[in-house]
N, C-alpha and C positions, 0 to 999 in steps of 0.2 A: 338951792345952791346951783349956780350956773355950771354946766358941764364944760370941762376944759376941751379946747379944740385939739383934735388929733394932729400931731406933727410927726411925720415919718422920721425914723432914725437913720435911714439911708435912702438914697435915690439911685435910679438906674437910667442910663442913657444909651441909646442905640449908637453904634459906631458910624462914623461919617464915611461917605463915599461908597455905600453898599450898592446903590443902583448902578453907579459907574462900573464897579467891579463886576457886577453880574453881567453887564453888557460885554465887558472884556472877556469874562470866562465863557460866555456863550459863543463869541467869535472864535475863541481858541478851540472850543469843542467842535465847531464846524470844520476848522482846519484839521483836527484829529480825525474826523470822519472821512475827510478827503484822503488822508494818508492811508486809512484802512482800505478805502476803495482802490487806491493805487496798488497796494500790496496784493489785494485779492484778485485784481484784474490782470496782474502781470506776473503771476507765479509761473516760473519756467515749466515747460512741459516735461513729462516723464522722460528721463534719459538726457535732458539738457543739463549743462554745467551749472552748478549752484542752486539746484532746485530745493534741496533740503536746508541749505543755508538760508535761502529766501524764506522758507516756511518758519525757520527759527527766528528770523528777524520779525516776521509777522507776530509770532507768539510773544516775543519780548516787548514789542510795541503795544500789543493788546494789554499786556500786564501793566506797562507804564501808564497807559490811558486809564485803566481801571483804578490804579492807585491814585492818579491825579484827580480822578472824579471824587473819590472818597475824601481827599484832602480839602476839597472845596466846601464840604459841609461846615467846617469850622471857620470859613472865611465869609460866609454869606450872612451870618447872623451874630456878629460880634456885639457885645454889650459891655459897658463900663459903669463902675459903681463909685459912689461917694458916700462917706459916713458923716454923721453929725454928732460928734462926741459931746459937745456942750449940752445938747438935748438929753443925751443919755444920763449925764451926771446930774442934770437938773431934775430929772424924773426919778432916777433910781440911786441917788448918791449913797443912801444908807441901806439899800437893799440889793446891792450888787452881789452876784453869785460868787461862791467860792470857786477857785480855779486851781487845778492840779497841773503841774508841769512835769512831763516825763522826758528825761535826758538819757539817751542810750549810748553806751560805749562797749566795745568788744575786746580790745586788746591794747594794753599800754605801749606795746612795742611799735604799733603802727598808728595809734591814736594817743599822742603824748598827754600825760596827766595835766600838764600846764595848760594845754589847749582845752581840755575837758572842763577844768575849773573856771576858765574864762567864760565859757558858755554858761556854766551854772551861775556864776556871779552876775552875768548880764540878765538872766531871767529872775534872779532874786531881787534885782534892783528895778523891777517894773514899777511904773507909776500907778500903783494899785494898793489898796489897803493891805498891809503885810499880814494881818491876822486872817485874811481870806485867801492867802496865797501859800501853796505848798509845792516844794520842788523835790522830785524823786530822781536819784541817779541810779540807773541800772548798770552795774559793772559785770558783764558776762564773763570776764576773765577771773573775777574774784581776786583781784590784785591788791595786795597791801599797799602798793605804790599809789594806786588811784585813791584808795581810802585815805592814805596819809595826805595826799594833795587836797582832798575834799575837807579833811579835818582842818588843815591850815587855812583853806578858803573860808570855812565857817568862822574862824577868828578874824580874818581880814574883813569879812562882810560887816562886822560891827563898826568898822571905820568907813568902808566903801559906800554903803547904802546911804548914810547921812550926807556924805560928800556929794553923791549924785543928786540927791533931792535939793540940797542947798544951792548947788550951782547949775541945776538942770542939765546934767551931763548927757551928751550923746556922742558916740554910742556908749553903752554901759558895760561893755567888755573892757576891763582895765588895759589889756594889751593893745586892743584896737584904739582905745581912747588916747593912750599916751603916744602911740605911733602916729596918730592923726594930727597932733599939734606941732606947730613950728617952734623953733627955738625962741622966738620973740614972745610966744604965749606962755613960756615956762618960767615965769618970774614970781608967781604968787607963792606965799609961804605955805598956804594950805595945799597947793599943788605939789610943792617940793616934798612936804611931809608925806602926802599920800603916795607919791611916786616912790619915795624911799621905803615905805611900808610894803608896797607891791614888789619892789625889787628884792627886798629881804625875804618875802615869802617865796618868790620865784627861785631865788638862789637856794633856799632850803629844799625845795622840791627837786631842783636840778641835781643837787648833790645826792639825794636819795635815789633818783632815777639812774644816775651814773653808777652808783654802788650796786644797784639791782635789788636792794633790800633796805628795810628800815632798821636803824640801829636799835640795840636793846635799850639804850638810854631813852630814845624817843618813844619806844613802845611802853615804857613804864609810866609815861605821862598820861596815857589814856587806856582805860581798861578794855576798850573795844578791840585792841590788837590781839587779845587772848583768843579771839575766834579763829585765828589763823594757826596752822600747825605746820610741821616740817613736810607733811605729805600733800599739802594743798598745791594744786596746779590749776592752770586756766581751763583744763578739760576735766578735772576731777577735784571738786571741792564741795564742802557742805554749804547749805544756805546760810547767808550772813545778812542780818538786818540791824542797822544802827540808826537811831533817831538822834541826829546831832543837834538840831534845834527844834523846839516844840513851841509854836506860837501861842499855845494855850497856857504855857508856863510863864508866870509873871516875871520870873527872873531872866527869861530869854529876851534880852534887850540890847540895843546898840549903844554906842557911847553917848547918844543924845537922850537915852531913856525910852526910845520907841521900840515896840516889839518887833522881833525879827520874824520873817516867814519861816514856816516849817521846812526843815531840810532833812531828808532821809536817804541813807545809803542802802542799796539792795543788791546783793549778789545771789542770784538764784542758784540752787544746787545743780551741779553738773556731775554726771556719772557716765563713764564710757559705755555702759550697757543701755543707757536710755537716750533716745534721740531728743535733742533739745530744741528743735524747730527754729533755730536762729533768732532773728530779731522779733519775729511774731511771738515766740515763746517768752522772750524778755518783756515785751509789751503786755502780754496777758498776765504775767506774774505781777507787774506793776499795777495793773487794773485790780487784781485781787487784794494786794497789800494796801493800796491807797483807799480802797472801799472801807477798810477797817480803821483807818487813821483820820483822813479828812473827808473822803467820800464827796468830793466836789462834783457838781453837776456838769461842769465844763472842764475839758481836758485839752491841754496843749502838748503835743509831742514834737521834739526837735532832736536832730542828730547832734552828737557831741562836738562836731566841727561847725555847727550852724548857730552862731551867737546872735542874740537879740540886738538889732541895730536901731530899733524904734521902741522907746519905753511906753508908748501909747498903743501898742499893738493889741493888747487885751481889750482895751476900750473899743477899738475899731471892730474887733470880732464880736463883741457883745452887742454892738449896734445891729448886727444881723440876727443875733439870737433873741433879742428882747424887744423888737418892734411888735407892737400889739396886733397889727393887721397882717403882716407878711412873714413873720418869723416861724410860725408853727411847723412849716414843712422843711425847714433848713436843718440838715443833719451835721454838716461840717463846713468850716470856712477855710479855704486853702489859700495860703500866701505863696508867692513865687519864690523860687530858689535864686539867690544872687550870690556872686562870688567875689570876695575881696582881693584875691590874688590873681584874677584874670588879667592878662596883658592887654595893651591897648587894642591890638589887632587880633586877639583871641586865636593864637596860633593853632590850638587844638579844637577850634569850633566853640560853640556855645549853645545855651538854651534860649537865646535871645528871641528867636521867632516863635518858639513854643510859649514863652512867657508873655510876649507882647501881642501875639496874634491868635494862636491856636487855643490857648486857655480861655481867652475872652470869647472866642467862638463857641467853645464847649459850654461856657456859662450861659450862653443864649438858649441852650437846649435842655438845661436842667442841672448844669454844674460841671466843674472840671474834675479830673481824676484826683484821687488822694495819692500824693506822691511820697508819703512817709516821713515828711519833716515840714515844720512850719505850718501845721494844721491844727485848728481848734475843733474839738468834737463835743457833741452832747454825749454824756456818759451812757445814757439809755440806748442810744443807737448802736454803740459798740457792744452792748449787752444783747443785741438782736431784736430790739423792739421794732415792730412794724408801725408805719405811719397810719394815723387815723385822723380823719377830718374833725371828729368830735372830741377826741382827747386833746388836752392842752397841758403841756409840761411847764410848770412854774419853776423858773430858774432862780428866782429871788431867794437869797440865803442869809441867814444870820451868822454871826461869828461862831465858830465851833466851840462846843462846851468842853470843859476839862474832864478828862476821863478818870474814873475812879480806879481803874486797873493800874497796878504798879508798872513803871516803864520797862523794867527788866522782864517782867512776866509778859507784857504786851509784845516785846521783841521776840521772845522765845515762841510765843503762840503764832505770831505772824510768819515766822520762818517756815512753818509748815505749809503756808500758802505758796511758798517759793520753792517747794521741793521738786525734784526731778520726776517724781511719780504722780504728782497731783493731776496732771492732764490724763493720766492713764487709768484713773479710777472711775471709769464709766461716766465721765463728765462730757459736756458739750463744748468745752473750751477748744477753740481752734476750728470748730465746725459751725455751731449756731451762735456761740458766744465769743466775743473778743475778735482778735485778728485771725484770719484764716491761715491754716497750716498747709504745707505741701507745695508752696510756690515761691520762687526766688523774689518775686515782686508781690509780697503779701499785702502791701499797702494798696496797690491798684486793685487787686482782687477783693479786698475788704470793702473799699469804696464802691466797687461795682455792685456787690451784694446788698449794701446798704441802700443804694438807689433803687435796686430792684424790689425793695420792700416799700417803695412809695416816697422815699425821702428825696430831697434835692440838696445840692451843695452850692457854694458861692465862691467865686474867685475874686480876690481883692488885691489890687496892687496900689499901695499908698505912694504918695510922692517920695517919701523917704522909705527906702527898703526896710521891711520889717525884720528880715533875717539875712545875714551874710555868712557865707561859708567858705570852704576851701575846695577848689577844683583840682583835678588831676594835673600834674606837671610833666608827665611823660606820655609819649604816644602809646606805649604798652598799657599804662594805667587806664587811659581813656578808652582804648579798645576793649579791654577786659570788662570795664564798667558797662559799656554799651552791649557787650555780649550778654551779661547777666540780665540787663533790662529787656533786651529783645527776646532772650530765651524765655524769661518769665512771662512776657506778654503773649508769646506764641503758645505757651502752655495753657494760658487762660483761654485762648481761642479754641483749643481742643478739649478743654475740661467741661464738666457739667455746668459750669458757671459762664460759659461762652456768651458774650453779648449778642451773638447771632440768634441762638435759640433760647437761652435762659432769659435774656433781656428783651426778647421779642414780645411786644405787647405791654411790657412793663416800663420800657424806656422810650423816650422820644426817638424816632428814626434817625434824626440828625445826630443824637448822642451816640446811637449805635455805630454810626459811621465814624464818629469821633474816636470811639474806642478802637475801631478797626484800623485806624491810622497807625497806632502803636502795636496792635496785635500782628499786623502784617509787615512790620519792620524787617524781620529776618527773611521771609520769602522774597523780598526785593533783591536778595543777593544773586539769584540765578539769572534774572533778566539783565542785571548790571554786569555780571561776569560775562554773559554772552556778548553784550554790546562792547565790552572792554577788550575782548579777544578776537572774536570772529571777523568783524569788519577790518581790523588791522591785518589779519592773515590774508583776507581777500584783497586788500591793497597790494600786498606783496605778490599775490598770484594774478593780479590784474582782473579780478572779478568784480564788476560794479554791483552795488547793492542799493543804490539810490538813483533817482532820476537824473538825467543829464541837465546841465545848467540851462540849456536852451529849451528844455521841455516845460510845458505849462504845469506839469506835476511837480516841478521843482519849487513852485511858489508856496504850496501848503507846508512843505517841509521847512522852507526858509522862514515862513511866518511863525510857525509853532516854535521853532528853536529860538528865534530872535525875541518874540513876544514873551515867552516863558523866562528867558534869561533877564530881560529888562524888568519884568515884574518882580522876579526873585531879587534882583539887585535893588530895586526901589523899596521893596518890602523890608529888606535887611537894613537899608539906610534909615528908613522911617522908624525902625525899631531901635535906633540909636547906634547902629554899627558903623564901621568904617569901610572904605573901598577895599583895602587889603584884607580886612576882616571877612568881607564877603567872599573873597577869593579863597581864603583859608577855609571857610565854611564849605565851599565846593569841593576842596581837596578832601576834607574830612568826610563829606557825604560819600565820596568815592571809596575812601579807605574803610569806612565802617561797613559799607554794603558788600565789599569784596573780601572782608576778613571777619570782623565781629559777627555780622549777621549770618554768614555762611556757617561758622562754627556753632552759632546758636541754633540754627536750623538743624544741623546734624545732631547736636546734643539732644534737642527736643525729640527728634525721631527716635534716638536710642532710648530715651526715657519712656516713650510711648510703647516701645517694644520690650521694656523691662531690662534693658542692657546697661542702664546707667542710673545714678541716684542724683537727687537734687543737692546742690551745693550753694553756699552763700559766700561770696568773696567780698571782704571788706577792703575798700580802696585805701591804700596807705596814705597817711597824712604827714609822714616824715619824708623829707626830701634832702638828698645829698647837696652839699654847698655847690659843687661843680654843676650838678644838674639844675639847681635853682638859678645859678648865674646864666646858664644857657637858656633857660626858660624865660628869664627876664629879657634876654637879648632876642627872644622869639626865634631861637634855633630849635628845630625839631629834634627830639631825642629818639635815636634809633639804637641806643647802646645795649639794650637787653635782648638776649636771644629768645625768640618767640616764634611759634609756627605762623602767627598772624603776619609778622614782619617778613617771614619767608614768602608767604603768598603775595604780599604787596610788592616785594622786590622782584619776584618772578613775573608778575603782570607788568611791572614797569619795564623790565628788560625785554619782554615780548614786544611791547609797543615800540620801544627804542629800536630793536632789531628790525621790525617791520618798516619803520620810518626810514632807517638808514638803507635798508634794502631797496625801497622805492627810490630814494635819492640816487642810489648807485645806478639803478636802471635808467633814471632820467638823465643823469649827467655823465657818468663814466662809460657805461656800456651802451647807452642810448637804445636800450631795448624797447622803451616806451617813449612815445612822443609827448612833449610838454602839453600841447594843445589837447591831445587825446586824454591825458590824465585829468586835466582841469575841466574838461568837458564832461567826462563820464564818471569820474570818481572824486569830484571836488569835496563833497560832504564826507566821504570816507577819509580822504587826505586830511581834512580839517579835524575830524574826530580823532584820528591817530595823532595828529600834531598837538591837539589840546591835551590828550592823555599824557603825552610826553612832557608838555609844558607844566602840567599839574604836578608831575613827579620830579621836578627839578630838585627840590630839597632831598629827595631820596637818592637821586643820582649823585648829588654832592656828598651825601653821607657814604655812598658806596665807593666812590672813586677818589674824592679829593680831601675830605675832612680827615684831620689827624687827631682830633680830640676824642674823648671817651664816648661822645655821642654818636660816633660813626657806626655804621653797620658792622657788627663783629664778623670777621672772616675766619675760616678754619685754617689750621696750620698747613702750610704748603712746603714742599721740598724745593731746595734751590736747584737750579739747572746748571748745565755745563760741566765743569771739572768735578764738582761735588758729586754729581750722579755717577761719573766714571769711578771716582774714588770709592764710593759706597759699593759699587759693583765688584771692584777688585777686592775690597775688604771682605765682602761676603764669600768670595771664592777662596781666599786664604783661610778664613776661619772654618769654612766647610771642610778644607783639607786636613786641618789639624784638630778638629773637634772629636773627642773620643765618644761623647754621648750628649744628646740634647733632649731636654724634657720641658715642654711648655704646655700649660693647661689653664683654662678658666673654669672655675667651679663655684658652686653655691654651697656654703657651709651652714649647718644648723647648729651643732654643738662642737663636734670634733671631727677632723679629717686628717688622715696620715698618708704620707707618700714615702716610697722607698726607692733608692737608686744604688746599684752595685758599682763600686768605685775601686779602681786599681790603686795600689800604693804609689804615692808620689804624684797622683793627679791633682790638678787644681780644680776645686769645686766652686763654681760661681752660682749664686742664687739671688733672686729678688722677688718681692711680692708687692702688690698694690691692692688695697681694698677699693674695689671699683664703686660699689653701691650697696645700699641696703634695700632689702625686699619689702620693708615696712612702708606702706603707702604714705604715712604721715611722719615717718621717722627720719630724723637727721641727727647724727652724732659724730663726735670726734673720738670715741672710745677706742676704736681699732680692734685688733685681734692679737692673740698670743701665738708665738711660734717657738717651739723647742726642737733643736737639732741634736740627735744622738748618734754616736758612733756604733761600730759593729758589736762592741762589748757592752753597749748600754750606757757608756759614759756620755755625759752631757757636754756638748761642744759650744752651743749658743742658746741663749734664752732671751727672747724679745717679748716685751710686755706692752700691751695697749698701743700697738703700732698701726698706723694707716699705711705706711710704705717703708720698705727697707731694702738695702742692697749691700751684700757683703760677699766674702770669699774665704776659703780656707784650703790648706793642703792636707790631703789624706795621708796619714802616717801608717794606716793599717788597711789592708785589703778587706773588703767585705761590704755588707749592706748598711747604708746610712739612712736613718729615718728622719723625716721632716713632719712634725705634728702641729696642726693649727687648732687653736681653741677659740671659740666664739662665746663670749660671756653675755652678749646682747640677746634680748628675747627675739630679735628679728634675724632673718636669714641675711647673710652677707655674701656678696659676689667678690671673689678674689682672683686676681690674675697672678699666676705663679710661674716663674721661669727658673729652670734648673739645668745646668750643663756641667759636664766634667771634661777637662781638656788636658792633654799631655804632649810633650815634645818627643820626637823620634831623633835621637842623637846617633850619628854615624862616626864614631871616633876613628874607625879604621881608614876612613877616606880623607878626613880633614881634622884639624885640631879644633877644639871648642872655640878658640878665639876667632876662627874664621866665620863661624856661624852666629856667634853671640850678637854682633850688631844687627844681623838680619832678624834674629829671634826677638830682639828688643823692639825693632820697628813693627814686626808682626804683632807682638804683644800690645804695643801702643794702638795699632789699628783695631785689634780685637776689643781693647778696652774702650776705644772711642765708639765703636759700633754698639757695644753693649750699653754704653751710656746713652747713646741715641735711642736704643730700644727702651731702656728704662724711662727716659724722658717722655717718649711717646706714651708709655703706660701711665706715667704720672699725669701728663696733660689730659689723657683720656679719663683718668680718674677724676681730675678736677672738673672736667666738662660734665661728666655724669653726676657728680655730687652737686654741682651747681644746678643741674636740671632738677635734682630732688628738692633743692631749696625753692626753686621756682614753682615746683608742684605744690609745696607746702603753702606758698603765698597764694596760689590760685586754687587750692583745695581740689586739685585734680588727681585722681588715681593714675598710677603708671600705666596700667593696662588700658585705661580709657584713652590716654594721650596717644599710645601706640596704635590703638584702633582708629582713632581719628586721623592720624597721620597716614596710616595704611590706606584708609578709605580715600583720603585726599589724593595720595599718590596714584592710587588705582584709577580714580576718576580722571585725573589729569592725563595719565598715560593713555587711557581709553579715548579721551577727547582728542589728544594729539594724533593718536593712531587712526581714529575714524576720519578726522579732518584730512590728514595726509593721504590716507587711502582714497578718500573721496576726491581730493584735488588731483592726485596722480592719475586716477582713472578717468576723470572727466575733463582734464585740462585740454586735451587735443580735440575734443568732440565739438565744442562750440565756443564762441567768444562774442561778447556783445560789442 
């Protein structure tokens, strides 16, 4: 029998223009060398003005040059791939491997169940044999809302899957599909029926989510709800496993009589005493559970917001896994992340250049990074298997056989694999098996260790995006997200799995440099901060830091700046971006490096010294309507209070102040001549001007915008007559106050205070619960306050109050007691104000009616002042409590945020002090 001719299942092509780019990069490198020479040969002598500033500029430019050099590694060897799905089906149509799909969600409050089930439905509807497809949903919150939504989706899938196959629907996420069609396309009877079924399902889920619980009537329809009890919470619940569809069951069929894919709900056990390892722990639990149900040799994992946009993505991935000649060393296939809600000009930046350029370059050296979603794995590689040239893994699979074990017994047994203590029982999970623990970017770390065992990965970007997700819609969200990424990447650099020493000799040197691009994201902050602050200050002081325009040394600077900007612009446009999108990308480049990366660097250093713990922040997928409207209009959102926005605002104001100071010296005071400035400080003036221009949206939010997206400002006192009025009021009240008692204290269980009061005095008191000392605690329960008189009689009884203000007249002389009770398990900080006042009547000098109007006015003034004081406390309480909410959303402990802020303020004050001291001392000694 004649041997069949080998036909590859995929092809690889080199990127175009590589030689031309290498010539360009070489010329740019020569310009950088000339800049170094200029810096080194023109360092001011000891005692000359600007010597240390000059050395700082040299250090910053050396860092920029080094980082630019490592970024070239992924641009010199780009490759592009193409698959042949027809050959795959022709060769393996009846022997395609089983595929398990893992979908992970963490919290229904920030990842809506309707979004989650749209992702699940999109992967259930893959163009793939349903009996070989299994979908597992990991619900880390153990929410009955998510389970209810998945249960409804399992019923809807019986209609949705046949519809998709009949009409070859793309995309197969119902919400995305219905939103993509125009009105003229919505006339078909089948379409109308299917849309009605989806809207009915979505309405049921929406009602349940708004109610916050599943009704008893709905719970009676499915026995699986018995797994939940009154004590279950997202941080403390038992393991729950429910097999909703089993493809091995002959009765599990759609409306056309075709078997449905297996669908499993998994909520691993959570217990406050056991660390759950975030997403890595959830993925490892799914690995263990799925090995007992379907045990597919190929695994796809997607985030709950990343729906399948291409029903043939599995076939594309299998082309790389099942090629007879070139597949044996491929461990995983990574698809790019695309975002369906991105605006035309991508106001908060994008991953465009990473997807279109850098990932293709990494592929040329052995494969891209594993980015945690849209990735197909060999199961064996996740189990820690090392690559061997002799071993060959056969992925061809038959349909799974029906299990003899009872379904209920199987679920009960598998729940043990999802227990919170499973990883603690001397296993290698999280170390040698499964995803790695202890890093915010567990995906990147896991992919790195897989490659260090000899495997390679593949990056594939089909013409139709395989997966489409949801990107952040506010500046704060994107900055927090990049903080987590850059923090995790830097932790990898300092860990035992560092690509520098762990990967040395195991990875291609080009791939090591490719990893360093992301591992060194956060250290970029210091050089960027220096360049963003110091040259602008020197402009104000008249200290030149760059060569004169007439100097020959000006040419290397001009060439490097212009060439790099032109290349960056062309690369972005070639990647499919817009002109305004490129400008937004430059702004976000600056914002991330001066805020996210700085905090990430500081946090990583604290972790290395044992002063902080690893956290995992889930980016919210729920957006306020007002915020969403501004996002679609491409207005930047500055409305949330954040230390990062404080840093950005401070830097923007510094540059604006320096630019205005220079303009003042040029035009108003004429301290500097125009020709002198443009001759000696043209590049500094340009740099300062560009920084101001980049920050125009921030200035707009700070000074002009009136919507909720503006930068929040603290409460300020009015000036003029109001200030005088307040001063007079304070003096009057001070004259007539018999006693004043004000304190801020922390209460554990009960605290009592006493005040001796004369008969007839008016006692005023107020309290505000400022904050809770529990790091993750936020509550509206309040505290109790009981007021008792001298004889023990009860005068007032307040229960579960956050704040209160009242008064009473003392009818008896003696000691009055004020006792606070805290029923919360957390310490509460309370601001308590108490004062007793009385009038001094002088009947022998004047009648009461003479003083009564005066006393009435004074009383009104006192009441007004006291109201102001109370309002200040109330506003402070709201601010502090909102800060707690923000801390919950960002998973940051209070002491850590205070430490970061203190360090930041200290460093800023030190920098300003040193610079001021340096400039003041050196200003008169020399001038260029």
